[in-house]
C-alpha positions as CSV (number, residue, x, y, z in Angstrom):
1,M,-8.9,12.9,-10.6
2,K,-11.3,15.7,-9.2
3,S,-12.1,15.1,-5.6
4,T,-15.9,14.8,-4.5
5,L,-15.1,15.7,-1.0
6,T,-18.4,17.7,0.2
7,A,-20.6,18.1,3.0
8,A,-23.1,16.1,1.0
9,S,-20.6,13.0,0.9
10,L,-20.7,13.0,4.8
11,K,-24.3,13.6,5.0
12,G,-25.1,10.9,2.6
13,G,-22.8,8.2,4.0
14,A,-21.3,8.2,7.4
15,V,-23.2,11.1,9.0
16,G,-25.8,8.7,10.2
17,A,-23.1,7.4,12.4
18,L,-22.7,10.6,14.2
19,K,-25.6,9.6,16.3
20,T,-23.7,6.6,17.7
21,V,-20.0,7.4,17.2
22,S,-17.9,10.6,17.6
23,T,-17.6,13.1,15.0
24,V,-13.9,12.2,14.4
25,E,-14.8,8.5,13.9
26,A,-17.6,9.4,11.5
27,L,-15.3,11.8,9.4
28,R,-12.6,9.2,9.4
29,R,-15.0,6.7,8.0
30,A,-16.3,9.0,5.4
31,L,-13.0,10.1,4.2
32,E,-12.0,6.6,4.1
33,E,-14.7,5.3,2.1
34,L,-14.2,8.2,-0.4
35,A,-10.4,7.1,-0.6
36,F,-11.5,3.4,-1.1
37,A,-13.9,4.4,-3.8
38,G,-11.3,6.2,-5.8
39,E,-12.9,9.6,-5.2
40,I,-9.6,11.1,-3.6
41,A,-6.9,11.5,-5.9
42,P,-3.4,10.1,-4.8
43,G,-1.3,13.2,-3.5
44,E,-4.5,15.3,-3.1
45,P,-3.9,17.7,-0.2
46,L,-6.3,17.1,2.7
47,R,-6.4,20.5,4.3
48,E,-8.0,21.1,7.6
49,A,-9.7,24.4,6.8
50,D,-11.4,22.9,3.6
51,L,-12.4,19.8,5.2
52,A,-13.9,21.7,8.3
53,E,-15.9,23.9,6.1
54,R,-17.1,21.2,3.7
55,F,-18.2,18.7,6.3
56,S,-19.4,21.6,8.9
57,V,-17.2,20.2,11.8
58,G,-14.6,21.8,13.8
59,R,-10.9,21.9,12.6
60,H,-9.9,20.0,15.9
61,S,-12.1,17.3,14.8
62,V,-10.7,17.2,11.2
63,R,-7.1,17.2,12.7
64,S,-7.9,14.2,14.8
65,A,-9.5,12.4,11.8
66,L,-6.5,12.9,9.7
67,Q,-4.2,11.8,12.3
68,L,-6.1,8.3,12.2
69,L,-6.0,8.2,8.7
70,V,-2.1,8.6,8.6
71,S,-1.9,6.0,11.2
72,D,-4.0,3.6,9.2
73,G,-1.8,4.2,6.1
74,I,-4.5,6.1,4.1
75,A,-3.0,9.5,4.3
76,E,0.6,10.7,4.7
77,Y,1.9,13.6,6.7
78,I,4.7,15.7,5.0
79,H,6.7,17.9,7.3
80,N,5.9,21.6,6.9
81,R,3.5,20.8,4.0
82,G,0.5,19.0,5.7
83,V,-1.5,15.9,5.0
84,F,-2.0,14.3,1.7
85,A,-3.8,11.3,0.2
86,R,-1.6,8.3,0.2
87,T,0.6,7.5,-2.8
88,F,2.4,4.2,-3.3
89,S,5.9,3.7,-4.7
90,R,7.1,0.8,-6.6
91,E,8.9,-0.6,-3.4
92,D,5.6,-0.1,-1.4
93,I,3.5,-2.0,-3.8
94,D,6.1,-5.0,-3.8
95,D,6.3,-4.9,-0.1
96,I,2.5,-5.0,0.4
97,Y,2.3,-8.2,-1.8
98,V,5.2,-9.8,-0.2
99,L,3.5,-9.6,3.1
100,R,0.1,-10.6,1.4
101,A,1.8,-13.8,0.0
102,A,3.6,-14.7,3.2
103,I,0.4,-14.4,5.3
104,E,-1.5,-16.5,2.8
105,I,1.0,-19.2,2.5
106,E,1.1,-19.7,6.3
107,A,-2.6,-19.7,6.5
108,V,-3.0,-22.3,3.9
109,R,-0.4,-24.5,5.8
110,L,-2.2,-24.0,9.2
111,A,-5.7,-24.4,7.6
112,R,-4.6,-27.7,6.0
113,E,-3.1,-28.9,9.1
114,R,-6.1,-28.3,11.2
115,G,-8.3,-30.1,8.4
116,S,-10.3,-27.1,7.2
117,D,-12.6,-27.9,4.2
118,H,-12.4,-24.2,3.0
119,E,-15.9,-23.5,3.9
120,H,-15.2,-19.8,4.5
121,A,-13.4,-19.5,1.0
122,D,-16.5,-21.3,-0.5
123,A,-19.0,-18.8,1.0
124,A,-16.9,-15.9,-0.4
125,L,-16.6,-17.5,-3.7
126,H,-20.4,-18.0,-3.8
127,T,-20.8,-14.3,-3.1
128,L,-18.3,-13.6,-6.1
129,R,-20.3,-15.9,-8.4
130,Q,-23.6,-14.2,-7.5
131,L,-22.3,-10.7,-8.9
132,P,-24.3,-9.5,-12.0
133,A,-22.4,-9.7,-15.3
134,D,-22.4,-5.7,-15.5
135,S,-21.0,-5.3,-11.9
136,G,-18.4,-2.6,-11.6
137,I,-14.8,-3.2,-11.2
138,R,-14.9,-2.1,-7.5
139,E,-17.4,-4.5,-6.7
140,V,-15.7,-7.3,-8.4
141,V,-12.2,-6.6,-7.0
142,L,-13.6,-6.3,-3.4
143,A,-15.5,-9.6,-3.8
144,A,-12.2,-11.2,-5.1
145,V,-10.2,-9.7,-2.1
146,A,-13.0,-11.1,0.2
147,V,-11.9,-14.7,-1.2
148,H,-8.3,-14.1,-0.2
149,R,-9.4,-12.8,3.2
150,A,-11.5,-16.0,3.5
151,I,-8.5,-18.2,2.7
152,V,-6.6,-16.6,5.6
153,A,-9.6,-17.1,8.0
154,E,-9.4,-20.8,7.3
155,A,-6.2,-21.0,9.5
156,G,-8.4,-20.2,12.5
157,S,-5.8,-17.6,13.8
158,R,-7.2,-14.4,15.0
159,R,-3.7,-12.8,15.2
160,L,-2.9,-13.9,11.6
161,L,-6.3,-12.5,10.3
162,T,-5.9,-9.2,12.3
163,A,-2.4,-8.9,10.5
164,Y,-4.0,-9.6,7.2
165,D,-6.7,-7.1,7.8
166,F,-4.1,-4.3,8.6
167,M,-2.4,-5.0,5.3
168,L,-5.9,-5.0,3.4
169,T,-6.3,-1.3,4.4
170,E,-3.3,-0.4,2.1
171,L,-4.2,-3.0,-0.5
172,R,-7.9,-1.7,-0.8
173,L,-6.4,1.9,-1.3
174,L,-3.8,0.7,-3.9
175,L,-6.5,-1.4,-5.7
176,A,-8.8,1.7,-5.7
177,Q,-6.1,3.8,-7.3
178,A,-5.3,1.1,-9.9
179,Q,-8.9,0.6,-10.7
180,S,-9.4,4.1,-12.0
181,A,-7.2,3.3,-14.7
182,S,-8.2,-0.3,-15.5
183,A,-11.0,-1.9,-17.7
184,D,-13.9,-3.7,-16.3
185,Y,-13.4,-6.9,-15.0
186,N,-15.5,-9.9,-16.0
187,P,-17.0,-11.2,-12.7
188,T,-17.4,-14.7,-14.1
189,A,-13.8,-15.0,-15.3
190,V,-12.6,-13.6,-11.9
191,Y,-14.9,-16.1,-10.2
192,H,-13.4,-19.2,-12.1
193,E,-9.9,-18.0,-11.6
194,H,-10.4,-17.9,-7.7
195,R,-12.4,-21.2,-7.7
196,Q,-9.5,-22.9,-9.2
197,L,-7.1,-21.0,-6.9
198,V,-8.7,-22.4,-3.9
199,D,-9.2,-26.1,-5.3
200,D,-5.6,-26.0,-6.2
201,L,-4.4,-24.8,-2.7
202,W,-6.1,-27.7,-1.0
203,A,-5.1,-30.3,-3.5
204,M,-1.4,-29.5,-4.0
205,S,1.4,-30.3,-1.9
206,P,2.2,-27.6,0.7
207,V,5.4,-26.8,-1.2
208,D,3.4,-26.5,-4.6
209,A,0.7,-24.5,-2.9
210,A,3.1,-22.0,-1.4
211,E,4.6,-21.5,-5.1
212,H,1.2,-21.3,-6.5
213,I,0.3,-18.4,-4.2
214,R,3.6,-16.6,-5.1
215,Q,2.7,-16.9,-8.8
216,H,-0.9,-15.7,-8.3
217,T,0.6,-12.8,-6.3
218,A,3.2,-12.0,-8.9
219,S,0.3,-11.9,-11.6
220,S,-1.6,-9.5,-9.4
221,I,1.4,-7.0,-9.0
222,Q,1.8,-7.0,-12.7
223,G,-1.8,-6.0,-13.0
224,V,-1.6,-3.3,-10.6
225,L,1.8,-1.9,-11.9
226,G,0.3,-1.8,-15.5
227,S,-2.8,0.0,-14.3
228,I,-0.8,2.8,-12.6
229,G,1.9,3.1,-15.1
230,Y,4.9,1.7,-13.3
231,L,5.5,-0.8,-16.0
232,E,6.1,2.0,-18.3
233,E,9.1,3.4,-16.4
């Protein structure tokens, strides 16, 4: 995939934030959004000199921004080689979804114990339902991810949601890489799938709800693996 890392990318996006945040933070956000948009190829080298020239910033700012991306799991540092856009192994993918399922299972249990009526999930579902039929895959996937995040929010646990958000950074990047090889999603079908998921999680027994989350997660893993070619191995 050809990279679109240019000074125009920064000026057209996060550069406005330079007035209110540091250059390092603005650059981090710009690179992060390009990664989430699938516009930086997995394994692409992120060279300080190139980025400094393209974004018209100092190399020390680029170095600091790259360190933040590495700590966030969006880039990876390889000794004696430099910083590269993150790639995911089969083990990485399985691990991300194991964590996602574990948090969602506990969140649903807590939400039901506190008598949640899944209003956060309903609001996210409404947004998903309003997507135009010709919406791009990225827009549909992000709306579906927002439904899952809203399910976790139903638990009312700030720390649980913080842990989920940290996992979502990696998941969003993984999905961006998978989307580049996927056919378009039908937003109506995705809405109905997630509407049924939410209804079932609040109607089933806790044991069955947990198993339903595991099955939904397993299906999601298969879709991602197929998109990025791991099923061919």
